[in-house]
N, C-alpha and C positions, 0 to 999 in steps of 0.2 A: 504494500500500500504506500502511496506517495505521501509526501509531507503535507501536513494540514496547514493551509494558508488562512491566517486569521487577520482580516482587515477590518476597517472601521464599519463597513456595511454589514459584515457577518456579526460583529458584536452588537450592532444596533438591531439587526433582525432577531438575534437570539433574545435580547431584552424585550422586544415586541412580542415574541413567541411566549416568553414566560409570563408577561403581563396579561395577554389576551386569549391564550388557548382555552382556558376554562370557560370564559365568556362565549367564545365562538362555539364550543362544544354544547353549551347549554342552549344556545340559539338553534343549533342543528337538531338538538333533541326536541325542542318545542315544535319545530317544523316537521320532523319525521316521526316522533314518538318512539323511536328505537335507540337504545343506548349505544349498541355497537355501531350502528349506521351513523349516529351522531359523531362519535369519535373519529370514524373514518372520514366523514365529510369535513370536519374541522381540520384534520391532518392534511387532507387533499387541498383544502383552501390555503392553508399556510404554505404548503409546498408550491402551489401556483404563485403565491405572493413572493416566495423566496426567489423564484426565477425572474420576477419583475421588480425586485426590491429597490433597485436604483430609481425607478420611476415612482413606485408606490410609496417608498420611504420619504420621498421629497414632497409628496402630496400634503395638502392641509390636514386631511383626516384619513390616515391610512386604515384606521379601525372601521370606518364606514365602508371603505372599499372592501375590506375583509368580510364584513357582514354581507355585502352584496354577493361576494363569491360564494359564501356559505349558503345563502338563500338560493342562488342559482343551482348549486350542486344538489341541494335538498329537493328543489323542484324537479330536477332531472331524475333523481332517485324515485320520487313519488310517481312521476309519469311512467317510468319504467315498471314500477310495481303494478300500477293500474293496467298497463298494457299486458303484463304477464297474467294478471287475474282474468282479464277479458279473454285472452287466448285459452286459458284453462277452462273457463266456463263455456266457451264456444266449442272446444274439443269434446267436453263431456255432454253437451246438449245434443250432439249428433249421434251419440252412441245409444243403441238399444240394448237393454239388458234382457237377455233371454236365458233363463235357467230352468232346467227341468227337474232339478233336485240338487241337493248338496253334493259337491264333488268330494266324496269321502276319500277316494284314492289321492286326490290332489292335496288334501289336508294331512295325510299320513305319509306321503312320499318323502323319503329321506329322514324322517323323524326317527331317532335312535330307539325310542321306546314304543313305537307304533306296533300294535298287535294286529296282524292281518290274518286272513283265512289260511294262508299257507305258512305262517310262522310256526316255529317249533312249539311255542307256548299253547296255541290253540289246537294243534294237531295232537299233542300228548295229553291235554287236559281232559279229564272225564267230565261228562255233563253234570251240572249241579242238580241235586235232587229238588223237586218242587215241593213247596209246602202244601200240606193237605188243606183243601178248601180254597187254594189260590185260583185265580182265573185261569192260569195256565194248566193246572191239574184238572179243573173241570172241563176245559176245552179238550184236553187229551182224553179224558174219560168218555166224551161224546164222540171221539174218533177224529177230531181235527188236530192240526199241528199246534204245538205249544205256542208258537209265535204268531199264528194267523189270527186275524180278527174274527169275532164270533159270527 
């Protein structure tokens, strides 16, 4: 890494950053409502200011300029989020849900504890006895299958 050059503009910008970063982050939070996004927008705004610090630092109110940059970045973020939500809503509005029943195989595929008809657990397990007077026992006594509806 090369030598760090510290000039008067860098020192002045660093002091500006220390004084106004929290204020700009709060403004971004008020505009976006998201803490992480607010920190990113404040940092992005200060980075943009750093690249133009010669002109911005000489202005009468560099904080006002910084607030404008934060507001523009927040507006861009909000517009992007709205467009994304619209695309998602549009995508899901054209889909037709057709299900004929639960996809049991899909819910047990790959699950390490899934018990299937061909697993060793079900093949070796004896049938559980039915309690006397249970609906299954009465159905079997009538000649129907234990799991079939009456």
